[in-house]
Every structure is written in structure tokens, then in C-alpha cells.
C-alpha positions as CSV (number, residue, x, y, z in Angstrom):
1,M,45.4,145.6,168.3
2,A,43.4,143.0,166.4
3,I,40.4,140.9,167.6
4,T,41.5,137.7,169.4
5,V,39.5,134.5,169.1
6,A,39.5,131.7,171.6
7,P,37.6,128.7,170.2
8,L,35.5,126.8,172.7
9,T,36.5,123.1,172.7
10,A,32.9,121.9,173.0
11,G,31.6,124.5,170.5
12,K,32.6,122.9,167.2
13,F,30.0,121.0,165.3
14,N,28.2,120.8,162.0
15,I,24.5,121.1,161.1
16,G,24.0,119.5,157.7
17,N,26.6,121.0,155.4
18,K,27.1,124.1,157.6
19,K,29.8,124.6,160.2
20,V,28.9,126.0,163.6
21,R,31.7,127.4,165.8
22,M,31.4,128.9,169.2
23,A,34.2,131.2,170.5
24,D,34.9,133.9,173.0
25,V,36.0,137.0,171.0
26,T,38.0,139.7,172.7
27,F,37.7,143.0,171.0
28,T,40.4,145.6,170.3
29,G,39.5,148.2,172.9
30,S,38.7,150.9,170.2
31,Y,35.6,150.6,168.1
32,A,35.7,152.1,164.6
33,T,32.5,153.1,162.9
34,G,31.6,150.2,160.6
35,G,32.8,147.5,162.9
36,E,35.7,145.3,163.9
37,A,37.4,143.2,161.2
38,I,37.5,139.4,161.6
39,T,38.4,136.7,159.1
40,P,36.5,133.5,158.5
41,A,39.8,131.6,159.0
42,S,40.1,132.9,162.5
43,V,37.0,130.8,163.4
44,G,37.9,127.8,161.2
45,M,35.8,128.6,158.2
46,K,36.0,129.6,154.6
47,R,32.9,131.9,154.8
48,I,30.9,133.3,157.7
49,M,27.2,133.4,156.9
50,N,25.9,134.7,160.3
51,V,27.0,135.5,163.8
52,L,24.8,135.2,166.9
53,G,25.5,136.3,170.4
54,V,25.9,139.3,172.7
55,V,29.0,141.4,173.5
56,T,29.5,142.6,177.1
57,E,31.6,145.6,177.8
58,A,33.9,145.7,180.8
59,A,34.6,143.1,183.4
60,G,31.4,143.9,185.3
61,Q,29.3,143.2,182.2
62,T,27.5,146.5,182.6
63,T,26.7,147.1,178.9
64,A,25.5,144.6,176.3
65,W,25.8,145.0,172.6
66,Q,24.0,143.1,169.9
67,I,26.2,141.8,167.2
68,F,25.6,142.1,163.4
69,W,27.8,140.3,160.8
70,D,28.6,142.7,157.8
71,S,29.5,140.0,155.3
72,A,30.4,142.5,152.5
73,N,33.2,144.1,154.7
74,Q,33.9,141.1,156.9
75,K,33.3,143.0,160.1
76,L,31.4,142.6,163.3
77,K,29.2,145.6,164.0
78,M,27.9,146.3,167.5
79,F,24.4,147.8,168.1
80,G,23.2,149.2,171.4
81,A,19.9,149.0,173.2
82,A,18.9,152.6,172.5
83,V,16.2,152.0,169.9
84,G,14.8,154.8,167.8
85,A,12.3,155.0,164.9
86,T,14.9,153.3,162.6
87,G,16.0,150.6,165.1
88,A,19.0,150.1,167.3
89,T,22.0,152.4,167.0
90,E,25.5,151.3,166.1
91,H,28.2,151.7,168.7
92,A,29.9,155.1,168.3
93,A,33.5,155.2,167.2
94,A,35.2,155.3,170.6
95,A,37.5,153.6,173.0
96,Y,35.9,151.0,175.2
97,A,37.0,148.6,177.9
98,T,39.8,146.2,176.7
99,S,38.0,143.4,178.5
100,T,35.1,143.7,176.1
101,V,34.2,140.1,175.1
102,G,31.6,138.4,173.0
103,H,30.5,134.8,173.5
104,L,29.6,134.3,169.9
105,M,28.3,131.5,167.6
106,F,29.5,131.6,164.0
107,V,27.6,129.8,161.2
108,G,29.2,129.3,157.8
109,E,31.1,127.0,155.5
């Protein structure tokens, strides 16, 4: 299953020559090491430059993941709160709740 994107009606605007799009992104339910693929076109852009927001896992929002945009591979990576000497750790390759959703802000062109 692919990521699904639900654009927010009030979340579409420009700052200078950059587009900003807000969307609720529902993830696939099975995280692969290296992230979840998403295309710029799915958020109304030609190129994504940055993604901001938090992903909550499960309907009860019991786990929050920080998002990182991997522009080279066009993937959204999720990092957890467990911080070690080298920083936060990437979500392990594993199944997770199918109701995992990110309320995300995309910045690009």
C-alpha cells in the first residue's frame, strides 16, 4: 500500500517564490528502513525542499515520530525520541498501526 495524502483546504499558500502545502499523510502500515516514498506531485509540487511536522502512531497517538525529508531518495524518514550519542534513531523496519498519520507541512517549488 502506498502513502495517501489528504491536502488541507486552508493549507495551501506561497511564501515568496516557495510553495507551502499542508496535508494529512497516512502511512502504509509497514515502515521500511530508509523511509516511505512520496512524490512531490502528490503534494502539488515539482520539488520538495523540506518537510516539517510530527507523525503519530495509532489512533490513540501514543507514539510520536519526527519526520526527515530524504531529498536524494524522495522518502520520508521517521526518527524516534530515543536519543543516543549520535542523535535520534530511525524507526526500525517493522509493521506499525495503519492509522499512523502525519500532519505535515511541505515546502518546495
